[in-house]
N, C-alpha and C positions, 0 to 999 in steps of 0.2 A: 849603632851607626846612625840611624835617623828614622823618623816617622814622617811619611809623606802622604798627602791626599792623592788619590787617583780619581777623584770626582764621584758624584752620585752615590755617596755613602761608603765608598771603598777607600781603604788605606793600605799602605805598604809599611810593614813594621818588622823589626828583627824577630826571628823565631828562635826561642831559647829553650833550654832543657826544662825549665819550670812550667812550660806550656805543653809538656808531653801528653797529658790527658786530652787536651783540646786537639793536638796534632793527630793523636791516635783516633779520636772520634771522627775527625775530618777524613782520615784514611779509610775508616770503616764505611763512611757514606759514599766515597768515590772509588773504593778499592778496584772494582772491575774495570771501570773506565780509565782510571789512572794507570792501572797495571797493564793495559794494552801495550804501553811503550815505556813506562817509567818504573824503574826498579824500587822506588820508595814503597810501592804497594806490597812488595815482597819483603823488603827490609824492615818495615814497621808492622810486623805481624801480630804484635801484642804490645801492651803498655811498656814493658821493660825494653823491648827492642826499639820502640819509638823514642823512649828517653835516651837510650844509648846512641841512636842516630843523631839526635839533636845535641847530645853532649860531644860527639866527635866533631860536629860542625862548630860548636862553641870553642872547643880546644883549638881547632884549626883557624878559627877567627882570631883567637889570641896569638897564634903563630903567623897571622897575616897570609894564610894560604888558601882560605875558603871563606865564604859568607853564605848565610841562608836567611831569607826574608819571607815572611808570610804575607798573604793578601787577605785582608779581612773585608767582608762586605756586610754592612749593617752589623758590625761587631761579631761576625761569625767567620772563622777561618775557612776559606774556600780554595786556597791554592798558594802558590809561591813562586819565587825566582831564586836562583842561587848562582854563586860563582863556584862551580865544581872544582876549578883549578885556578888559583890566582898566583901568578909568578911575577911579582913586581920587578925583581932584578932582570928578568928576561923581557919584561914589558908585554906579557901575554896573559890572557884569561879566557876561561870557557864559561859561558852562561848556559843555564838550563832552566826549565820551568815545569810546572804541573798545575792542574786545575781540576776540580771536581765538576761533574756534568752540569749542576744547577747554575754554575757561574760562567759557563761558556757563552760566547757571542756578545760579550759586553766590552771587549777591548782591554780587559784587565791585564792580560799577560803582556800585550804590546806596551801599555803604559808603564807597567812595573819594570819590564826589561829595559825600556828607554831610560828610566831613572837609574837603574843599576849600571848600565853601560856608561851613562854620563858620569856617574861617580867613579867608575873604574878608570875611565880615560882622564877626566879632569882632576880628580883628587888623588888618584894613585899613580897616574902617569903611564897607564897601560897603553901600548901602541897597537896591539892586535887583539880583537875580541872574537872568539870562535863560538859557533853554535853547531853542535854535533847532534845529528838526528837520524833516526831510522828512515829509510826511503819510504816506508809504509806510513809514516806519521804526517799526513797531509796538513793537519792544522798547525803543527809546529813549523813545518816548512813555510807555510803561509805567513807565520809570524816573522821568520827570518827575512822573508821578502819585504814585509811591511817595515822592518827595521832598516832596510836599505843594505842588507848584507849581500855579498857575492857568493855564489856557489863555487867553491874551489874545486870540488870533485867528489867522487864516490869511492869509498873503500869497499870493494866488493866482498861479500860474504865475510865481513870483518867482525861483526858484533854478535856473539852468541847470547840470545835472550830466551829464557825459558825453553832451552833445548833446541832452538832453531837459529841457525846463523842468518844474520840480516845484513843487508847493505847499509852502510853508514855514510850519510852525506855530511860533508864539511862545508859550512858556510862561515864567512868572516866579514868583519869590517875593520878597517884601519883607522887610527885616530884622525888623520887628515880628512878621510872620507866622511867620518862621523861629524866632524866639525863643519864640513862644507855641505852637508845634506840639506 
């Protein structure tokens, strides 16, 4: 897709199956923190499952239904953004993110998500971009606000995560709103 600078030694790059070892090492460093809200921590429990996860995204990238991009800080993978669901015919996409603790507070997710949303809207013609987040994930909700998204509502007791049902907030931005922000 692309390699883009996020400033201050950070880059946004495609995250591909051949990078499974680096992805798994990154998950190991941030597993507890990432796993508070993000299923990747459970899905990439070993090298094989990390490779399989990245392969699924690669296959779905080829089918134009998903994308996954890593955030590297000083050539070290520290997080990423993704299109969990890209439905170009319907003009809809869902953006997600994750970050290990050492990389928080630097604006990396906001910058990376901005680039990904720009790409989805301007290059792929997406009309609606969604951000689905546990009501308990305050940092992710703050990113949705910084991106200029609108809180559409809360799906109460919607999302089972690690055996506990959670409320799921739905945030979104429409293409005209994004272009006029």
